[in-house]
C-alpha positions in Angstrom: -264.0 -65.7 -90.9 -260.6 -67.7 -90.2 -257.6 -65.5 -90.4 -254.2 -66.6 -91.9 -251.1 -65.2 -91.9 -248.7 -65.8 -95.2 -244.9 -65.2 -94.5 -243.3 -66.4 -97.6 -240.5 -63.9 -99.2 -240.8 -65.2 -102.7 -243.5 -62.9 -103.4 -244.9 -64.8 -106.5 -245.5 -67.9 -104.1 -246.7 -65.3 -101.4 -249.1 -63.9 -104.0 -250.5 -67.4 -105.2 -250.7 -69.2 -101.6 -252.8 -66.1 -100.4 -255.1 -65.9 -103.6 -256.0 -69.5 -103.4 -256.8 -69.1 -99.8 -258.7 -65.9 -100.6 -260.8 -67.9 -103.2 -261.4 -70.8 -100.3 -263.0 -68.6 -98.4 -260.3 -67.7 -96.0 -259.2 -64.1 -95.2 -255.2 -63.7 -95.7 -252.6 -61.4 -95.2 -249.2 -62.0 -96.8 -246.1 -60.8 -95.3 -242.6 -60.8 -97.2 -240.3 -60.9 -93.9 -240.2 -61.8 -90.2 -239.9 -58.7 -88.9 -243.1 -57.3 -91.2 -244.8 -60.5 -89.7 -244.1 -59.9 -86.5 -245.6 -56.7 -86.8 -248.5 -57.8 -88.2 -249.3 -60.3 -85.3 -248.6 -57.2 -82.7 -251.7 -55.6 -84.2 -253.9 -58.7 -85.2 -254.9 -62.1 -84.5 -254.3 -65.1 -86.5 -256.1 -69.0 -86.1 -253.1 -69.7 -88.6 -249.9 -68.9 -89.9 -248.0 -70.4 -92.8 -244.2 -69.6 -92.7 -241.5 -70.0 -94.8 -238.4 -71.2 -92.9 -235.6 -70.3 -94.2 -236.1 -66.2 -95.2 -233.5 -63.0 -95.0 -232.7 -61.6 -91.7 -234.3 -64.3 -89.9 -234.0 -68.3 -90.1 -236.0 -71.1 -88.3 -234.5 -71.9 -85.3 -233.7 -75.2 -83.8 -236.2 -76.8 -81.5 -235.3 -78.9 -78.5 -237.9 -81.8 -78.0 -238.1 -84.3 -75.3 -238.2 -87.9 -76.3 -242.2 -88.3 -75.9 -242.7 -85.2 -77.9 -240.7 -86.3 -80.9 -242.3 -90.0 -80.8 -245.8 -88.0 -80.9 -244.5 -85.9 -84.2 -243.0 -88.6 -85.7 -246.2 -90.3 -85.5 -248.6 -87.6 -86.3 -246.2 -87.3 -89.5 -246.0 -90.8 -90.4 -249.6 -91.3 -90.5 -250.8 -87.8 -92.4 -254.2 -89.1 -93.2 -255.1 -90.5 -89.7 -257.2 -88.4 -87.5 -255.7 -88.4 -84.1 -257.4 -87.4 -81.0 -256.3 -86.7 -76.8 -257.6 -89.7 -75.9 
């Protein structure tokens, strides 16, 4: 079973996402803030984390990218329905 951590400060949206994923066969845990999510990740392993970027106490951070990394991410996002492989 795939375990998914949902980090979203909007209680209703958190509940909706968790319910939908649980109904789709995944096992989810919802957290309402980053501190709670860090604690959960410390004690459990998750295959996927779905996270809100702007939350109380901790916001998303700016991440530096090399030009190559930027172009790779740009290409992946430009073709969302295309499958890419390492080759």
